N, C-alpha and C positions, 0 to 999 in steps of 0.2 A: 503495500500500500504504498502513498504519496504521501510523506508527512503533511502535517496540518497548513504548514507556509507553504505545501507546491512544491518548494525550490524554484518558484519562479517568478518573474517578474511578469508584467503585464506594457502592452504599446495600445492605445487609442487610437483611432484616424480620424474625429467628430468632422470632414466634410467630403468625405472620398465621394459621395453621392450626394450630395446641393441643387446638381440639376433637375434633379428626381420631382424636386418639387421647389420651382423655382420662386413663387406664391409666397411658401411660409419660408423662404431662408435670405426677404432682402436681407435683413436687416438684425439677421440670425443662421445659425446653422445647426446642418439636419438634427444633430449630437441636441440642440436643447426644447427642437419641435414640444409640445406639450402632446405630452398623450395619458390616453384611458386615467380623464381629468382632473388627476392633481402631479400628475411624473411629468417627467422628462422623455426625451429616448436614449439618454445615456445613462438615467439611471438603472436601466434594466442590465447592463451590462458592467455597468463598473461595479454595481450593489452585487451582484453572483461574482464576479474575482471578489471581490471579496468575504461576501459568502465561503468560498472556497482555499479563505486562508494566502489570495496574493495582495498582498498591502503594499508592492512594491511599484507603482502607476502610472504610464505616463503617458503624456494630453501631448500628439501635435496638433492644436490650428491652423488655420490658414487663411482665416480669415470671414469677418460680421462674429467673434468671438466673443463678445462683448457684455451677451445675453450671458452665458457660457461659463464664464471668470465667474462677474451676480451669483449662476445659479450654484457653483464647487464652493467659490469661496474655497475655505483653508481645506472643505473635505469635512471635516470634523462628521455632518450627518452620520457618511458614512466609516466614519476610525479609522480616516487617511491623515488627517492631523500631527506627522511625526515627525520628531529629532530626524531621521531617519526611513530612510524609502521615503514613506508614505504618498500623495497626492505631489508630481511633478509637470509642469503647465508650458511648455514652448511655444512661442508666444514666432512668429515670426522676423529675422531679422534681430533678434533682442541679443543673438552673439553673429561673430562675423559670417561664424560657419553656418549658419542657418538662418535661410531663406525662406522664398512662398515655394513649396512644391506643387510638382504635379501628380505623381502617382506614390508610392510606398517606396519603392527605392530611392527617390531622392526625398520624403523624405526622413526615411532613415540614416540616408548617407550623410541628413544635416546633425545627427545624434550623435554621430559612432566614436565621438570623446567620453556621454552620458555613458554608454552601452558598454565601454569597453572598462568602467573604471564601478558595473555595478558584477553582485555579486552571488551571481542566481546565478544555475547552473541552462535552467530553459526562459521561456518568453513566449508569452503567449498575444496574440495580436487581432486583434477583431474592430468594424467599421462600426457603427449607429443607426444605422437604418433598417434595421429589426429590432422588434423588445423582445424579447423571449427571456427563458428564467433559465441558464444556462452553467453544468451539471463539467465547471471546466477543468476536476481533479479525475474526473470518466475519462472526460481527455487528455491529458497529459500523460494518466498509468496505459490508456492503447497506445499513446505514442514511443512510451518507454519501453513497455515492454514487443512491441513490435521490432522496435534496433531501428525503424527507420532517419532516414535524413527530419522530415518535416509529415507531416500530417494534415490534412484537412480538415474542416467540418463539412460534411452538404449533406443537401435533407429533400429525399425527391417531391415533385411539386408541378405543377405545369408552369410553364413559362407567364409572365405576363405579357398583355396583349398590351401592356402601352412600353413595352420593353419590344418586345417581336414584332410591330411593327412603326414603324419608324423610318422614314420613307435617308434621312438626312444621317446618317454616323457620325457627325463632329456635332451632335447635339447629343449623345448619346454617350451616358460612363461605360468602361469598360465589366461589365459582366462573364460566369464562368459555369461550365455547366462539364464533370466525370463522365471519366465512363472506365470505370472500375469491376474489376475484375477476384473476386472476394475482398478487401480488404485493399490491395495494388494500385498506383490509379498508373494506370493505360495508359488516358487521355487528355489532356483541358482543352475545351473549344470555349473560346471567345464569341464573347455573343451572337447563342445560338439561334437558329431558327426553327427548331423541333419543334413539332406538335407531340401533345401526350403525356406520359411526366417521363421529368430528366430528374438530372442525383444534381440537384440546385444550390455549388456553392456558397457555402454565407459566411464567407472569407473570415472565418474565424480560422488563428493555425496555429501551432504547436513547433517546438526545432528548439536544438541547442541556441546559445546568446555567442558562444563563438563559431560555430557556426555559421549563424548570421551572417556578423560580421565582415566573416569571411565573403559571401558571398554578396554583401548591398558593396563593401569596398570595390572589388574586383568591377559587377555590374553599372556601376557609376560608374569610374574613369571609363568604362569604354562605351555612355551614353543612353545607361540604362533608367527607364523614369516606371515600369510596373512590375512586382513583383511577380506575376506569376507570368506577364507575357514577356520581360525580357531575363530572370533568372531560370524557374520550375519548366516552365514551355523549354526552351532552346536546347533544356540536359534529364530531360523527362528520361531518357536511357543510363541514362549516367546513375541518377540519383533517386532513393529508396522512395518512393510518397507516397501512403498511404492513404486512407479514408476514412474519416470518420461519419458513422451515420446517428444524424441526429431525428430521433422520431417525438418529441416534443411539442408541441406548441410554439408555435410564432408569427407574430405577425411584422410581412417584410415589405417597407413603403415602397413602391418607387414609384409615382405621381400623388393627383389630387386624390382621386376619383380610388386607389388603394388605404392612399391615408382613412377616410372618410370611411371605408366602408370596415377598418382592424378598428375602427376607435366602434363602433355598431357593434357589431361579431360583438365586446366585452359586452356590449345589456344580455348573450345570453352566458345560464349561471354556466352551462360546460364552461366555455373561452376563459370566461373572468375564473375562472378556480382551476383549471387549465396552465393557466399562464401568471400565475402568485403560488400558484401549488409546493412545497415544499419548505426553496428559500426563503424569506423576506426581501422587498423590496422598497430602498431606502432614497429620500427625495430631499432638498431643500421646505428647512417647516416654518411653514406660517402663522404664528399665534393669531387664530384667528375666532373670532362664536360661533359653537351648530349651524347649522343649517335649519335657517326658519322658514318654516307653511303661514303665511297671517291670513286671516278674513274665509276666503269661500276660495284658497291654493285647492288646484287637485293635483296627482305627479300621477301619470304611469307610464312605469317601465325604465326608468332613470337609473341615470348612475352623476348623483352632485356629490359632487367638496361641498367641504367647508369654506362660511363664512356668507350661502347664500343666503337670497330673500329669497321665498316666493311668493306672491297672491294670484296669482295667473295662472296661467295652467301648461304642463308642458309633459310631452309627452313624446316614449322611442327616441329619446335628446341624451347627453353628457353636458351636463355643466362641471366646468370651472371654477377654483378658486372665486368669491366677490360677487358669481352671480345677481345682477339681482334684476326681476320680473316681473313688471310692472302691473298695478289691475285690469280685469281684464285681458291680457293676455296671450297669447296662444309661442306655445312652442315647439314643434315635433317635427321628429326628425332630423335635426342641430347637434350640432358642436359647438360649444360660445364660449369661447377661451375665456378667461380668467378679465376679472373687471365689467363683464361686457353688461348691457344697462340695456335692456327693452321697455320702456317707458306703457306706456297704460293705451287698452286696448289693442298697439299695433301686434303685426298677424307673422311668423316668420316659422318658413315649412324648407326643407331643404337648405339648410345655411350653413355656414362656416364662418365665425368670424373672430378672428386674431384680440390681442387685448386692450383693451378697452377701448373698445368701441361702443358706441353709442346710435341706437333705434331710435327715434322719434314717436311719439305722440302718434299714431292711427294707421302707424307704417304699412305696407303687406311686402312681405320677397315672398319669396315660390321659384325655387330652382327644381329638379330631378332628383332620384334618386341616382343616374346616368351623369348631372350635371350637376353637380351643388353650388349656388353658390354662396362663393369668397369675401369679403369683405376687412379689409389690411387691418389694419396696429393704427389704433389709435382712430378709425375712422366713424361719426354721423353723418349717417344716412333720414 
C-alpha cells in the first residue's frame, strides 16, 4: 500500500481548456468557474489530492487568475497553509523562467528549478475541466504495481458533439482518446472524431518526478509544447504507458451546454450522491445566514446554497450563495450564480446568470434546454 502522503506531489493546470467556455472565462479561468451551488471546479481535484494525503500542490496559472487567487487564498480550507509544501501558485512572469505557457511542456519547463528541489518520488498532474471525486492513491498504487513510465487515466465515454463537430481546429483545444490492450496504452489519438464509446482521457497522469524532469527538459529544448503530443506519442513504442480506467461519476465541461447539463444532473439524487460519495469536497468558507423562504415562497427540486432569500417560486434550479428571488418571481430550469438578484414579478427559464447579476422587476427571460440564455457578470437586465 502507498503511504498516507502517497510520496507524491500534485500539479494542476487551471487554464488548459478555457476555450471551451469563453463566456464564463472572460474574467476568470476554468478552475474558478462556479459549480454545484457552492463550489468551484478546482475544489474537486484539489480536495481529491488532499484527501489522498498529497499536501504539496503546485498550480500553474496563465491568465485571468485573480478570482482563483481570491478563492484559494493561503489554502487553509484544504489544510494546505503549511511551512513546507502546501499550496504553491505560479503566476506568469513571477520569475524569469515563468512565462505565458501554451501547453503542459512549456508550463512544466518554466518550473523545472522548483521540481528539482522537491523531495517526493512521484508527480500527479491534472486539469480542472472535470468535477470528480478521484482516488489518487488507487492510481498511484496501480502505477507502482505496473512499473510503468507513466499512467494515464481514462473513462469510457461517447465524445461530446461540441468537440467533434468543430469546423476550425484552431478553435479547439487538444483532447485525447486511448487505444488500450489490457492496461497497456498502444495508441494515443488526438482530436478523434470516432462515434460510440471511446477511452476518453481525463488528463490525469502519474509518473516519477525525475523521469518527468528529464522528459520535459529534452522536449522543451527541442521545441515541444504539449505533453501528450510531443513526449508520449512520439515515444509510445519505447515508453511503458499504462491506462487506468476510472468508472466513477465525473462531470466533464466541454461547452456552455455541458456546463448547464452537468449542473442540472446534480438535481438527481443518484448523481449528487455519486459525485460527493466517499471523501469530502472542500471550498472557501463564506459566513452566511441559512437560506430563508419567506411568505408564499415555493421550491421544488432545487439545490440552494446558504445566504439566499426566496420569496417567489423556484423549480429545477441551482442557486449559489446570496441569491435573492423577489415576490411573485418565477425561476425554472436556471443556474443563478452568487449574489444574483431577481426582482419582484420577474420570470426566468433556462437562464444562466453570472455573479452579481440583477434582473429587474417584471422582466421575462427565456432560453431553451439546448440553448440556455447567459447573462454576464455584473450585468443588469
